[in-house]
N, C-alpha and C positions, 0 to 999 in steps of 0.2 A: 472485289475490282475497284473497290475506292482505297484499297492498300496501293493495287499496280500503281492509282495516276499518283496519290499522294509520293511513293517510291521514284516514277519516273521525275515529277515537277522537285524534286528533293535533289536529284543527280542533274537533272538540269541547272538547277541555281546553285550549287554548289561549283560543277566546272566555267560555270559564267562567269560567279565571282570571282575564279581564279583567273581568268585570262581574261575580263578585263579590268580586274585590280592589279595584272602582273603590265597592261598595258599601259593604264593610267600612270603604273608609277614608272617605266619606261618614257613617257610624254615628261613627267614630272620630272625625273631625274637628267633629263634631255639627253638619253641614248640615243645612239643612230638609229634609225626606223622605227623610233619610237609612236610615230601616228599609225604606223601600218603595223603597227602590232595590236597597236588599241584597234585601232578598223578589225582587222583579224576577229580579237576579242567579240567584237560589239556582232558581227557576222557569225564566228560560232555560237553565240547566247542564240542568236535567229536562227539558224539553222537545229538548232538541239532542242529547244524549245517548240519548234513545228515538228520534229521528225517525233519526239517525247507526245503532243495532241496526236501526232496522227497514228501512231501505232497505240494509241489509247482508243481514238474512234476506232481503228479497224479492228483491234478485239473487240467492243463493243459492238458492233456490226457483224461480226467473222462469219454468223451465222447464214444472215440475208445475203453476204458478199458468196460465201459458198457456194449456195444453192443460185446464183446467177451464174456462176460460174460453170456447174453443172451444167442448168441449163443453156449455154452459150454451144457448151464444148459436146452435148447430146443431139443439139439445133445442125451444127460445122458436120456434126459426122453421119446425118442426116441427109443432108444436103450432097457430099457426095456421092 
């Protein structure tokens, strides 16, 4: 499980660095829409870190969530 976390955050860091670096370059080089590109890079970094954290959390709690889903689906069938 630790390898999964390391991979996810390495992946997130790499792509975040690429997008934020390109956005910073675009602002410094005064390219058109450079600030928009930097903002997109920051937003992308936040989303990919959140998705990485959520997938790691979900894999860690998979059994508990699976049991909860079985309980919800079985109780809804009984009520019908």
